[in-house]
N, C-alpha and C positions, 0 to 999 in steps of 0.2 A: 098478537099484541104488538102495537107499534111503539117503537122506542122514540122518546122525545129527543130532539136535537138541541144542543146548547147553542143559543144564538150568539154570534160574535159580539163582543163589547164595542159599542160605538161611543166615543167621547162626546160628540155632539156639541152644539152651540150652547145649550143651557148649562152643561157641565163646565164648559169653558168660562162662562160668565160667573158661575159660582166660585170657580177656582180663583179668578181674578179678584172677585170681591173678598174672598178669604185672605188673599195675599195683602190686599189693601187694608183690611181690618188688622192684620198682624203688624203691618208697618205703622199704622196709626197708633196701635197699642204700645208698641216699642217706643214710638216718638213721644207720646203723651206721658207715659210713666217712666221714660228714660231708663229702661231696664239695663241698657249697656253701661250707663254711668253707675247705677246701683251695683251692678256686677263688678265694676272696677273697685268699688268700696269693699265688697265682700271678699275680694281676692287681693286686698292690699298686702297681705302677708307674703304674697308671691311676686310682688312688684319689686324688681331689682333697683328701682330708683329711690326706694324708701326703706327705712329701717325702723325696727321696733325698739323703743327706748324704755319699754315697760308699761304695764297697766293699760294695754290696748292703745298706746300712743305711738303714732308714726310721724317721722320727720324725714325731710330729704336726706339722702344717704351721706351727703358731704357735710352735714351739720357737725360742728365741733362742740367741744365741751361748753364753751361760752354760750352758744346758741341754745344748747339743750338746757342749760341752767336757767336761761331766760324763760323758756317754754314751761319748765316746771314751776317757776315763780308765778307765772300767770295762772297755771292750774291750781296752785295752792290758794291763791286769792279767790279764784272762782269757786272752789269747793267750800271755802270758809263762808263766803257770802251766801251761797245756796243752802248751806247748812243752817244759817241764821234764818233764811226765808222759809224753808220747808221742814226744818227740824233735823233732817238727815239727807244725805245724798245716796239714793238707792240704785240709780241707774248705772249701767256699765257700758257706756257708748264706746265705740271705736272712734278715736279722735285723730284726724289727719291734718297735719300742718303742711300747707303747700307754700311754695315761694314764687309761683307763676299763675296768673289768672287762667290761662288755658289749661293748666294741669288741674286747677280747682274746678273748672267746668267739667273736666273729665270725670270728676267725682261728684257731679251734680252740685257743685258749689258755685261761688262767685268771688269777686275780689275782696270781700270782707269776711262774711261767715254765713254758714247755713247748717241746719240740722234736719235730718231725715230719719223717720222711723218707718220701716217697711218689713215685708216678710223676709227680706235679706238680713235685717238687723237694724240697730240704732247707730247712727253715724253723725259725727260733727266734723264739718269741713271748715278749717280756718284758712282764708285766702291770704294773699300777700299783704293786704292792707288791714288785716284783722289781728295783728300781733299786739294786743293790749289786754290788760286785765279786765277792762270793761266788756270788750267784745267776747272774750272767752267766757266770762261770767254769764253774759247774755245768752250765749248758745248753750251753755251747760244748763241754764234754767229751762230753756225749751226742751232739752233732752230729758231733764228730770220730770217735767210735767207730762211729756209724752210717754215716758216709761211707766208712769203711774196709771195712765188711762189705757195704755195699749196702742199698738200701731193703727188699728182700725178706727178707734174713736178719736185719735189725734186729729184727723181731718174734719171732725165735727165740732171741735173747739172753736168758738167765735174768735176771729183773728184779734179783735181788740183785747180780749182776755188773755190770749196767748202772749201777745206782745206786751200787754200791760204787766203781766207777771215777770216776763223776761227783763223788762226795763227797771224793775225794782232793784235789780242787782247791777244795773248798768248806770254808772254815775257820770256819763258824758254831759258836758255843759249844754249840748244841743237840746237835752231833755229836762233842763233845770226848771225850777219854780219861776224864775224870771222869764223863761221861754213860754211857760204856760200863761203867765200874766199877759204877755204880748199876743199870744195866739187867741186868747179868750177875752181880750179887752178887760183884763182885771176880773175875770169871772162873770162878766155880763153877757158874753156871747159864747155859750158852750154848745158844741154840736152834740146831738143825740148819739150816744155811744153805740146804739144798735145799728146806726147807719154805717158802721165799720165792721160788720160781721164777716164779710167774705174777703178773700185775697184781692179781688177786683176792686172792691170798695176801699180797702185799706191801703194797698200798695199802688197809689196813684202814680201815673207816669211822670207827673210834675214832682220833682224831688222835694221842693219846698212844701208842697201839700202833704207829701208822704211823711216828712219829718214832723209836720204839725200833727199828723195822726198819731205818731209815736208819742208825742208830748201829751196829747189828750188821753191816750190809753194809759200812759204811765201814771198820770195824776188822778184819773178816775179810779183805776185799780188800787193805787196807793192810798187813796182816801178810804176805800172799802176795806183794804187790808188793815189800815189803822184802826178800824172799828171792830172787825171780826177776828183779827189776829191770825196767828199760825193755825190755831185750832179750827177756825172757820174755813181757812183755805183747805186744809186737809179733809175736813168734812165735806166741803164742796166737791173736791176731786173724787172722793169715794162715792158720793151720791150721783155725780155725773157718770162715773164708771158703771154704776148700777142701773142707769137708764133714765135718770131725771134730766130735765132741761136745765142747762147751766145758767141761763139768764134768769130763770125763775128762782133757782137756788140763790143766785147772787142778790136779787132784789129782796127775797125773803130775809136773808141774813142781814142785809143792809138796813131794812126797816126795823127788824127786831133789835139790832144793836143800837140804832139811832134812838129808839124809844128808851133804851136803858140809860142813855146819856141824859135824856130829859127828865127821867124819874128821880 
């Protein structure tokens, strides 16, 4: 009986190509999803440049009592506004206050504010220009909505609705009723809200157009919320979480409550 001989392994050109492609896929994956930045968020408790001041809140280590008091004042206002909007604040995000835009970017943030829900956790990053009760309230609303639907479905929320909800607790003058009048020519020229579904559609590179989109989203969702109330908002979130289309729910409740006003 002849014994079979093991053939020596040859890496070969095909294996080389597969290896290169795999490396490229990994690089693209890390780049697109910014895993390194989310990892920085997840390990903030081990970052010697920041310190925990309680309730998953982190600030630069040199912050004194005066700065910390200001931070807590912003958070108190944000929690109050979001409680009025949602009925309660149920999310427990890690909130990182940065004082440098490059450090904010290291946490997948920017110079103002950003919120991320991922397999690593729920994070709010407040950039150096984000120290205000309006911006902290805005980001906390994103966090609260995201917490209620889960990290996976967060990315399926239409951007106009997500930003429309967040701007309900954001009272900056840029988003005022006067701004809405100017953007819509007194309500005569209103953009179809579904045209602002995706990040690409909503976050236009032209900053003026982007602000206009925030204005449109705020007043569209504000009109809806004024009709359906907190109960309608919570019901919509629960139905969306259970698999229904958010726009369909939105329109259904809008029509239903509009009829009530006419009856």
